[in-house]
C-alpha positions in Angstrom: 7.5 91.2 25.7 11.3 92.0 25.9 13.6 90.7 23.3 15.6 87.6 24.0 19.1 88.6 25.4 20.6 85.7 23.4 20.2 87.6 20.2 23.1 89.3 18.5 23.6 92.9 19.6 23.7 94.5 16.2 23.9 91.8 13.5 21.1 91.9 11.0 20.1 88.4 9.8 19.0 87.8 6.2 16.1 85.2 6.2 14.7 83.8 3.0 11.0 83.0 3.1 9.2 80.9 0.5 5.8 80.6 2.0 2.3 80.3 0.4 0.1 80.7 3.5 -0.2 84.4 4.5 -0.9 83.7 8.2 2.2 81.5 8.4 4.3 84.2 6.7 3.0 86.8 9.2 3.6 84.7 12.4 7.1 83.7 11.3 8.1 87.3 10.5 6.8 88.6 13.9 8.4 85.9 16.0 11.8 85.9 14.2 12.0 89.6 14.9 11.7 88.9 18.6 14.9 86.8 18.4 17.0 89.0 16.2 17.0 91.8 13.7 16.0 90.3 10.4 15.9 91.3 6.8 13.3 89.1 5.2 13.8 88.1 1.6 10.3 87.0 0.4 10.3 84.8 -2.7 7.3 84.2 -4.9 8.9 81.6 -7.2 11.6 78.9 -7.3 13.7 81.2 -9.6 13.6 84.0 -7.0 14.6 81.6 -4.2 17.6 80.4 -6.3 18.6 84.0 -6.8 18.4 84.7 -3.1 20.4 81.6 -2.3 23.2 82.6 -4.6 23.4 86.2 -3.2 23.1 85.2 0.5 25.3 82.2 1.0 24.5 81.5 4.6 21.0 82.9 5.0 18.5 80.6 6.7 15.5 79.6 4.6 11.9 78.8 5.7 9.9 76.8 3.2 6.2 76.1 3.2 5.5 72.5 2.1 2.1 73.6 1.0 3.7 75.2 -2.0 4.0 71.8 -3.4 6.5 69.0 -3.2 8.0 69.6 -6.6 9.0 73.2 -5.9 10.2 72.3 -2.4 12.5 69.7 -3.8 13.8 72.1 -6.5 14.7 74.5 -3.8 16.3 71.9 -1.5 18.3 70.5 -4.4 19.9 73.9 -4.8 20.6 74.2 -1.1 22.2 70.7 -0.9 23.9 69.8 -4.2 25.2 66.2 -4.8 28.7 65.8 -3.4 28.6 69.0 -1.5 28.0 69.5 2.2 25.5 72.3 3.1 25.3 74.1 6.4 22.5 76.4 5.5 19.8 76.2 8.2 16.4 75.2 6.7 13.0 75.0 8.3 10.1 73.2 6.5 6.6 74.2 7.7 3.7 71.8 6.9 0.1 71.3 8.0 0.3 67.5 8.4 3.5 65.5 8.8 3.9 62.5 6.5 6.6 59.9 5.7 7.2 61.7 2.4 8.0 65.0 4.2 10.3 63.3 6.7 12.0 61.4 4.0 12.5 64.4 1.8 13.8 66.4 4.7 16.3 63.7 5.6 17.5 63.4 2.0 18.5 67.0 1.9 19.8 67.2 5.5 16.9 69.4 6.7 16.8 69.0 10.5 14.0 71.4 11.3 10.3 70.5 10.5 7.3 72.3 12.0 4.0 70.6 11.5 0.5 71.5 12.6 -0.4 74.6 14.7 2.1 77.4 14.7 2.5 78.3 18.3 4.6 81.4 19.0 6.8 79.5 21.6 7.7 76.8 19.0 8.5 79.4 16.3 10.8 81.3 18.6 12.6 77.9 19.4 13.0 77.3 15.6 14.1 80.9 15.1 16.9 80.7 17.6 18.2 77.5 16.0 18.1 78.9 12.5 19.4 82.4 13.2 22.3 81.2 15.5 22.9 78.1 13.4 22.4 75.5 16.2 21.2 72.8 13.7 24.2 70.5 14.1 26.1 69.5 17.3 29.4 71.5 17.3 31.8 68.5 17.0 29.9 67.1 14.0 29.6 70.5 12.4 33.3 71.2 12.7 34.3 67.9 11.3 31.9 68.3 8.3 33.2 71.8 7.7 36.7 70.4 7.5 35.5 67.7 5.1 33.8 70.3 2.9 37.0 72.3 2.7 39.1 69.2 1.9 36.7 68.2 -0.9 36.7 71.8 -2.4 40.5 71.5 -2.5 40.2 68.2 -4.3 41.7 66.3 -1.4 39.2 63.5 -1.1 41.7 61.2 0.5 42.1 63.5 3.5 38.3 64.0 3.7 37.9 60.2 3.9 40.3 60.1 6.9 38.3 62.9 8.6 35.0 61.1 8.0 36.3 57.8 9.3 37.3 59.5 12.5 34.0 61.2 12.7 32.0 58.0 12.2 34.1 56.3 14.8 33.2 59.0 17.3 29.5 59.2 16.2 28.6 55.8 14.8 24.8 56.5 14.9 24.9 59.8 13.0 23.3 59.1 9.6 24.6 62.2 8.0 28.2 61.3 8.8 27.7 57.8 7.5 26.1 59.0 4.3 29.0 61.4 3.7 31.5 58.5 4.3 29.7 56.3 1.7 29.7 59.2 -0.7 33.4 59.7 -0.2 34.2 56.0 -0.7 32.1 55.9 -3.9 33.9 59.0 -5.2 37.3 57.3 -4.6 36.1 54.0 -6.2 36.3 52.1 -2.9 33.2 50.1 -3.7 34.0 47.1 -1.6 34.3 49.2 1.5 31.3 51.2 0.7 29.0 48.2 0.1 28.5 46.9 3.7 28.3 50.5 5.2 25.6 51.5 2.6 23.6 48.3 3.3 23.8 48.9 7.0 22.7 52.5 6.7 19.8 51.7 4.4 18.7 48.9 6.7 18.9 51.0 9.8 17.3 54.1 8.1 14.6 52.7 5.7 13.0 56.1 5.6 16.2 57.9 4.5 16.1 58.2 0.7 19.7 59.3 0.4 20.9 56.1 2.1 18.7 54.0 -0.2 20.1 55.9 -3.2 23.7 55.3 -2.2 23.0 51.6 -1.6 21.3 51.4 -5.0 24.4 52.8 -6.7 26.5 50.2 -4.9 24.2 47.5 -6.1 24.5 48.8 -9.7 28.3 48.6 -9.4 27.9 45.0 -8.2 25.6 44.3 -11.2 22.8 43.3 -8.9 20.3 45.2 -11.0 17.0 43.6 -9.9 17.9 44.5 -6.2 19.0 48.0 -7.3 15.6 48.5 -8.9 13.7 47.6 -5.7 15.9 49.9 -3.6 15.5 52.9 -5.9 11.8 52.3 -6.0 11.6 52.4 -2.2 13.6 55.7 -2.2 11.3 57.2 -4.9 8.2 56.5 -2.8 9.7 58.9 -0.2 11.0 61.4 -2.8 10.0 60.9 -6.4 11.5 64.2 -7.4 15.2 63.3 -7.4 16.4 63.5 -11.0 19.7 61.5 -10.5 17.9 58.7 -8.8 15.2 58.5 -11.5 18.0 58.2 -14.0 19.7 55.5 -12.0 16.4 53.5 -11.7 16.0 53.8 -15.5 19.6 52.5 -16.1 19.0 49.6 -13.7 15.7 48.7 -15.6 17.6 48.8 -18.9 20.1 46.3 -17.5 17.3 43.8 -17.0 15.7 44.5 -20.4 12.7 46.5 -19.2 13.0 49.3 -21.7 9.4 50.4 -21.5 9.6 50.9 -17.7 13.0 52.6 -18.2 11.5 55.1 -20.6 9.0 56.1 -18.0 11.8 56.9 -15.5 13.9 58.8 -18.0 10.8 60.8 -19.1 10.0 61.6 -15.5 13.6 62.8 -15.0 13.4 65.1 -18.1 10.0 66.5 -16.9 11.8 67.7 -13.8 15.0 68.7 -15.5 14.9 69.2 -19.3 18.7 69.6 -19.4 19.5 66.1 -18.0 22.0 64.6 -20.4 21.9 61.2 -18.7 18.1 60.9 -19.1 18.3 61.9 -22.7 21.1 59.3 -23.4 19.0 56.8 -21.5 16.1 57.4 -23.9 18.5 56.8 -26.7 19.5 53.4 -25.2 15.8 52.6 -24.9 15.3 53.3 -28.5 18.3 51.0 -29.4 16.8 48.1 -27.4 13.5 48.7 -29.2 15.4 48.4 -32.5 15.2 52.0 -33.7 18.8 53.1 -34.3 17.8 56.4 -36.0 15.7 57.4 -33.0 18.6 56.6 -30.7 21.0 58.8 -32.7 18.5 61.6 -32.7 18.5 61.5 -28.9 22.3 61.4 -28.5 23.4 63.7 -31.3 23.5 66.9 -29.3 24.2 65.5 -25.8 26.9 62.8 -26.1 30.5 62.5 -27.2 31.6 59.8 -29.6 32.8 57.8 -26.6 29.5 58.1 -24.8 27.6 57.1 -28.0 29.8 54.1 -28.3 29.2 53.1 -24.7 25.4 53.3 -25.2 25.5 51.2 -28.4 27.8 48.7 -26.7 25.5 48.3 -23.7 22.5 47.8 -26.0 24.5 45.3 -28.1 25.6 43.3 -25.0 21.9 42.9 -24.0 20.9 42.0 -27.5 23.5 39.3 -27.8 22.7 37.9 -24.4 19.0 37.6 -25.4 19.8 35.9 -28.7 19.1 38.9 -31.0 22.4 38.5 -32.7 21.9 40.4 -35.9 20.7 43.4 -34.0 23.7 43.1 -31.6 26.1 42.9 -34.5 24.6 46.0 -36.1 24.9 47.9 -32.9 28.5 47.0 -32.5 29.3 48.2 -36.0 27.7 51.6 -35.2 29.7 51.7 -31.9 33.0 51.0 -33.7 32.4 53.8 -36.2 31.7 56.1 -33.2 35.1 55.6 -31.6 37.1 56.2 -34.8 40.8 55.6 -34.4 40.7 55.1 -30.6 42.5 51.7 -30.5 41.9 51.1 -26.8 38.1 51.5 -27.0 37.9 49.8 -30.4 39.7 46.8 -28.9 37.1 46.5 -26.2 34.2 46.7 -28.7 35.8 44.1 -30.9 36.3 41.9 -27.9 32.7 42.2 -26.9 31.6 41.4 -30.4 33.7 38.3 -30.1 31.8 37.4 -27.0 28.6 37.9 -28.9 29.8 35.6 -31.7 30.8 33.0 -29.2 27.2 33.1 -27.8 26.0 32.9 -31.4 28.1 29.7 -31.8 30.1 31.3 -34.5 33.4 30.5 -32.9 35.7 31.2 -35.8 34.3 34.7 -36.1 34.8 35.0 -32.3 38.4 33.9 -32.6 39.0 36.5 -35.4 37.5 39.2 -33.1 39.7 38.2 -30.2 42.8 38.3 -32.4 41.9 41.7 -33.6 41.3 43.0 -30.1 44.7 41.6 -29.0 46.4 43.2 -32.0 44.8 46.6 -31.2 45.9 46.3 -27.6 48.7 43.8 -27.0 48.3 44.2 -23.2 44.6 43.2 -23.3 45.1 40.0 -21.3 41.5 38.7 -21.6 41.6 39.0 -25.4 45.0 37.2 -25.6 43.8 34.5 -23.3 40.6 33.9 -25.3 42.6 33.6 -28.5 44.6 30.7 -26.9 41.5 29.0 -25.5 39.5 29.1 -28.8 42.4 28.2 -31.0 43.0 25.0 -29.0 39.3 24.2 -28.9 39.0 24.7 -32.7 42.3 22.9 -33.3 43.6 25.7 -35.4 46.7 27.9 -35.2 46.6 31.5 -34.1 48.8 34.5 -34.7 48.7 37.6 -32.6 49.5 40.5 -34.9 50.9 43.2 -32.7 52.9 46.3 -33.5 55.5 45.1 -31.0 55.8 41.3 -30.6 54.8 40.3 -27.1 56.1 36.8 -26.4 55.0 36.9 -22.8 51.4 37.5 -23.8 51.5 34.8 -26.4 52.8 32.3 -23.9 50.0 33.3 -21.6 47.5 32.6 -24.3 49.0 29.2 -25.1 49.0 28.3 -21.4 45.5 29.4 -20.6 42.9 26.9 -19.4 39.5 26.7 -21.0 36.9 28.8 -19.2 33.9 27.2 -20.9 32.5 30.7 -21.3 34.3 34.0 -21.4 34.2 36.8 -18.9 32.6 39.9 -20.5 34.3 43.2 -19.7 31.9 46.1 -19.4 32.9 48.6 -22.1 32.4 51.7 -19.9 34.4 50.2 -17.1 37.3 49.4 -19.4 37.1 52.9 -20.9 37.2 54.4 -17.4 40.4 52.4 -16.7 42.1 54.2 -19.5 42.0 57.5 -17.7 45.3 58.6 -16.1 
């Protein structure tokens, strides 16, 4: 049989093979050679694959699903890292196609799957696509390449414009839609991301990445029970995604299911022992279970003082809402020690303690906290407003002690209308707003 005239005249193609079945390995090597001159890099472990990937930036890779889902996902997560756009051609070979294989392939943008019998004609077809990188239609590939460059340069605003144009041209392309959602989330444009994420997850219920993105939106909207269900659906398709396991654990914590959350954080650490977020999540589980020392053991080596304070604050918020007021008060005190002299974060912690006291029906203590929060940050409008509301309700005078008198803020406090209950500001969101 003569070689295909389409193949490159003298180019030698590096091809990474991670295959367990010897007959599959033999057939693939034989048929790929008929399409182009190939230098096969045969890997025997995930570590060896990762080494080949770093040394050969654009080499196609053929992975045998029969190696095991865990190792396949570890390799794919190196090929397609979160926030990055990969153009490396990938072929997954499997004996029997399943929803899990299709879902995993979709999550990592693998567009070539071969199942069942390995006929030579089909392998040649796959080889041409991989060696000559015909995986994506040219207009979509060119646009995504531009997006990748813009993101690498830190210009996420321009990459957003490129993706909007791409999605207008190809509204049914799920990869373009997913990248658009990712871009919107990165820029904090949650309101715009929300309907697009829901539409994509509804249209592609077997696409774990779409479900994961929508779950992140639901978490931002504090719709935690819905987020839990969405993440669970995604994990059925691919239970090996560390970031999503952590997100599921965090969502479970928000609805006070610390035992279930522990399971998810432990599963994430089993896949990636270096996951800081999973370790910190276990610390928060320990807090909700009332073990402060265990929590500090988890967080001592992985979190900054600000992160420690955020974890203690989150646990304190839940404790106060559930009526475990003494525990909540203790957690706030630890959090306050963690932030030291950071007046901005300290004001938010004291404010949240005031919310807790209000729920505890200790309104004079709540007023004292709101006054302290306002003195720490004279521009903290919620604290100032709550001082005025509680002072009138308790028929007592108030004095905003500030380093620089702020009459406008004081007038705002005096003019505020009673809210009945107070809006609680999430500590981590307030801390985020401090960043320049």
